[in-house]
C-alpha positions in Angstrom: -1.2 14.7 -0.9 -2.5 16.2 -4.1 -5.4 17.6 -2.0 -8.0 15.4 -3.7 -11.0 13.9 -2.1 -9.0 10.6 -2.1 -5.8 12.2 -0.4 -8.0 14.0 2.0 -9.6 10.5 2.9 -6.0 9.1 3.2 -5.1 11.7 5.4 -7.6 10.9 8.0 -7.3 7.1 8.0 -3.3 8.3 8.5 -4.3 10.3 11.5 -6.7 7.4 12.9 -3.8 4.8 12.7 -0.9 7.5 13.9 -2.9 8.3 17.2 -3.3 4.3 17.5 0.6 3.8 16.9 1.8 7.0 18.5 3.3 7.8 15.3 4.1 11.4 13.7 2.9 12.3 10.2 5.0 13.6 7.1 2.7 14.9 4.6 3.9 15.2 1.3 2.7 17.7 -1.7 4.8 16.7 -4.9 5.0 19.4 -7.5 5.3 17.8 -11.2 6.9 20.8 -12.9 6.9 20.9 -16.6 9.8 21.1 -18.5 11.1 24.5 -19.3 13.9 26.0 -21.2 15.7 29.5 -20.6 14.8 32.5 -23.0 17.0 35.5 -23.4 14.8 37.0 -21.0 14.3 34.7 -18.2 15.9 31.8 -16.5 14.1 28.9 -16.4 15.6 28.0 -13.0 14.8 31.0 -11.2 11.3 30.7 -12.7 10.9 27.1 -11.5 12.2 28.6 -7.9 9.8 31.0 -7.8 7.1 29.1 -8.7 7.7 26.2 -6.0 7.8 28.8 -3.7 4.5 29.8 -4.0 2.8 26.4 -4.7 4.5 25.7 -1.4 3.1 28.8 0.7 -0.4 27.4 -1.2 0.4 23.8 0.2 1.0 25.2 3.5 -2.5 27.1 3.6 -4.1 24.0 2.7 -2.2 21.6 5.0 -2.8 23.8 8.0 -6.7 23.9 7.2 -6.9 20.3 6.9 -4.8 19.9 10.1 -7.4 22.2 11.8 -10.3 20.3 11.1 -9.6 16.6 11.3 -6.1 16.6 13.6 -8.3 16.7 16.3 -5.8 14.5 18.7 -2.8 16.8 18.2 -1.1 14.1 16.1 2.7 15.6 15.3 2.7 17.0 11.7 5.3 17.9 9.6 5.1 19.3 6.0 7.0 18.9 2.7 6.9 20.2 -0.8 9.1 19.0 -3.2 9.2 19.1 -7.3 9.8 16.2 -9.4 7.7 12.5 -10.8 5.5 11.8 -8.1 6.3 8.3 -7.5 10.5 9.3 -7.4 9.9 12.2 -4.8 7.8 9.7 -2.4 10.3 6.8 -2.5 13.1 9.7 -2.4 11.0 11.0 1.0 11.3 7.4 2.3 15.0 6.9 2.2 15.9 10.2 3.1 13.5 10.6 5.9 13.8 7.1 7.5 10.0 6.6 7.0 8.0 3.6 8.1 5.0 3.4 6.4 2.9 4.9 3.6 -0.4 5.9 3.3 -1.9 7.2 0.1 -5.0 7.9 -1.8 -5.6 6.8 -5.4 -8.2 7.1 -7.6 -7.2 3.6 -9.4 -7.1 3.4 -13.1 -9.2 1.3 -15.3 -9.5 0.0 -19.3 -6.7 2.0 -21.2 -5.2 4.2 -18.5 -4.3 1.3 -16.4 -2.6 -1.0 -19.3 -0.5 2.1 -20.5 -0.4 4.5 -17.7 -1.6 2.9 -14.7 -1.6 5.0 -11.0 0.8 6.5 -8.9 0.2 4.4 -6.4 0.7 1.2 -8.6 3.9 2.6 -8.8 4.8 2.6 -5.3 3.3 -0.5 -4.9 6.0 -2.2 -7.3 9.0 -0.2 -5.8 8.3 0.6 -2.0 10.5 -1.1 0.6 8.3 -0.1 3.5 4.5 -1.2 3.7 2.0 1.0 2.1 -1.9 1.8 2.5 -4.0 3.0 -0.6 -7.1 4.2 0.3 -9.7 5.5 -1.8 -12.8 6.4 0.7 -12.5 7.3 4.3 -13.0 4.0 6.8 -11.9 4.7 10.4 -9.3 2.3 11.2 -11.5 1.4 14.3 -14.0 0.1 12.1 -11.8 -2.2 10.8 -12.3 -6.0 12.0 -12.0 -8.5 9.3 -8.7 -8.6 7.0 -8.4 -10.2 4.2 -4.8 -12.2 3.4 -4.5 -13.7 0.5 -1.6 -15.9 0.4 0.1 -18.3 -2.4 2.0 -19.8 0.0 5.3 -18.8 -2.0 8.1 -19.4 0.5 10.3 -16.2 -0.4 10.5 -14.2 2.4 7.3 -15.9 3.6 8.5 -15.2 7.5 8.7 -11.2 6.7 5.4 -10.8 5.5 3.4 -13.0 8.0 5.3 -10.7 10.7 4.2 -7.7 9.4 0.6 -8.8 8.6 0.4 -10.1 12.0 1.3 -6.6 13.5 -1.3 -5.0 11.2 -3.8 -7.7 12.8 -2.9 -6.8 16.0 -3.1 -3.1 15.7 -6.6 -3.2 14.4 -7.5 -6.0 16.7 -9.2 -7.7 13.7 -9.7 -11.6 12.3 -7.6 -12.4 9.7 -8.9 -14.8 6.9 -6.0 -16.6 5.5 -7.2 -17.3 1.8 -6.5 -18.7 -1.3 -8.3 -18.4 -4.6 -8.7 -21.6 -6.5 -8.7 -20.8 -10.1 -8.5 -23.1 -13.3 -5.2 -21.9 -14.4 -3.6 -22.8 -10.7 -6.0 -25.4 -9.7 -4.9 -28.0 -6.8 -7.3 -30.1 -4.3 -9.0 -28.0 -2.2 -8.1 -30.4 0.7 -4.2 -29.8 0.1 -5.0 -26.2 0.0 -6.4 -26.3 3.4 -3.6 -28.4 5.0 -0.7 -25.8 3.7 -2.5 -23.3 4.9 -3.1 -24.8 8.3 0.3 -25.5 8.2 1.7 -21.9 7.5 -0.7 -20.5 10.4 0.1 -23.5 12.9 4.2 -22.3 11.9 3.5 -18.6 12.5 1.3 -19.1 15.6 -1.8 -17.0 14.1 -4.5 -16.4 16.3 -8.1 -15.2 15.3 -8.3 -16.4 11.9 -9.7 -18.4 9.6 -8.8 -20.8 6.7 -10.3 -20.2 3.3 -10.3 -21.6 -0.1 -12.4 -19.8 -2.7 -12.6 -21.4 -6.2 -13.3 -18.4 -8.7 -12.4 -18.1 -12.7 -9.4 -15.6 -11.6 -7.4 -14.3 -8.4 -8.0 -10.6 -8.9 -11.8 -11.5 -8.9 -11.8 -13.7 -6.7 -10.2 -11.5 -3.9 -12.5 -8.9 -4.6 -16.0 -10.9 -4.2 -14.3 -13.2 -1.3 -13.9 -9.7 0.5 -17.2 -8.9 -0.1 -18.9 -11.6 1.0 -16.8 -11.7 4.4 -17.6 -8.3 4.8 -13.7 -7.6 4.5 -12.8 -4.0 5.7 -9.2 -4.1 4.4 -7.0 -6.5 2.2 -3.4 -7.5 3.2 -1.3 -8.3 0.3 2.3 -9.2 -0.7 3.8 -8.3 -3.9 7.0 -9.7 -5.9 8.2 -6.2 -7.1 8.3 -7.3 -10.2 10.0 -4.6 -12.7 10.8 -4.1 -16.4 9.5 -6.8 -19.0 9.2 -9.3 -16.3 6.3 -6.7 -14.9 4.8 -6.4 -18.5 4.6 -10.2 -18.8 3.5 -11.1 -15.4 1.5 -8.2 -14.1 1.1 -7.6 -10.4 -2.2 -8.8 -8.6 -1.7 -6.6 -5.7 -1.5 -3.8 -8.1 -4.7 -4.7 -9.8 -6.6 -5.1 -6.9 -5.6 -1.6 -5.7 -7.0 -0.2 -8.8 -10.6 -1.9 -8.7 -11.5 -2.2 -5.1 -13.0 0.1 -2.7 -11.6 -0.7 0.9 -8.4 -0.1 1.9 -5.5 -2.2 0.4 -2.1 -2.8 2.6 0.9 -4.2 0.5 4.3 -5.0 1.2 7.1 -6.3 -1.1 9.6 -7.9 1.5 12.0 -8.3 -1.7 12.1 -4.6 -2.1 12.6 -4.4 1.7 15.6 -7.2 1.6 17.3 -4.8 -0.6 17.3 -1.9 1.7 18.2 -4.2 4.8 21.2 -6.1 6.0 19.1 -7.9 8.4 19.3 -11.9 7.7 15.8 -13.4 7.5 14.9 -16.8 8.4 12.8 -18.7 5.3 9.6 -20.7 6.1 9.8 -24.2 5.3 6.3 -24.6 4.1 5.9 -27.3 6.6 4.6 -27.1 10.1 6.6 -27.9 13.3 
C-alpha cells in the first residue's frame, strides 16, 4: 500500500476476498529511500533509521484509519513497513512471510513510461511465485460473475494454471469464459480451436463455462474488447515470466493487459511457482481423455 486511491481500492477488494477465504491480511508499505552518503557531521545510517521510524509511525496511523473505515468484518490484519525497491521488497515479503496471494493497486503505465519503466505491478506479475490480483477501481468481489480466461493452449504447467483458475471461479461462483483470441499473426481455423478448447475443458472437468473464439487484430486488444462485450468482471491470465533479453523481445501479454484495462486482472506464473516448489506436476497432454 502506498496510500494512493488505487491501493485503497485494492485494500477494500482484499478485505472482501479475505472474508470469503477466511484469510488474514498483511498490509505492506514500502519506502524507497534515497541514496545518501555519510558526511563529517552526520551518519547516513542513523539518519535512515530515524527517517524509517518517522515514516513507520505515519504509516501506522494511516493503516489504522483505513482499517477503522473499511474493516467492518474485523478481518485479522498485520502491518509492515520496509525500505528498498518496491518490487524487490514485495517479493522478499512473499518469501519470508509465506504469503499465498498478492493484491495490489495499479495505475497502469502507458506511452513512453510503459516502454522504458513500466509499472511496479508489471514487475510483480513477471516475477511473483504466487497469484496476483491487480486492481485499479474498487469492485466488490460479490459483483464478480463473469471471468474471462484467455488461454493459448500451451501444455507446459497447464494443470497448475487451470487448477488455480478453477479455485478462483469457485470462490466467486462465477461463469468462466474460456477464450482464444484469433489474430492474423497466430491464426487457426475456428473449428479446430473450439475443438481444442473443449478438449481442455473436458480434461480439467470445467463447470459453468463458455467456449469462445474471438477474431481480432491483436491479442491484447482482443482480450480487452471481448471482456467488454461479455461484461467481464475479471480477467484471469497465465504468464510465462519471461525475463531479461527474452522479455524485451517477447514482451508480456499479461503485463500489457494489466496496464490497459479497468477491471481487476488475476495473473499467475506457473513457471515461477515451480521454481519455488518441489511438488511434481502432471502435465496436460493436450488431448481429452
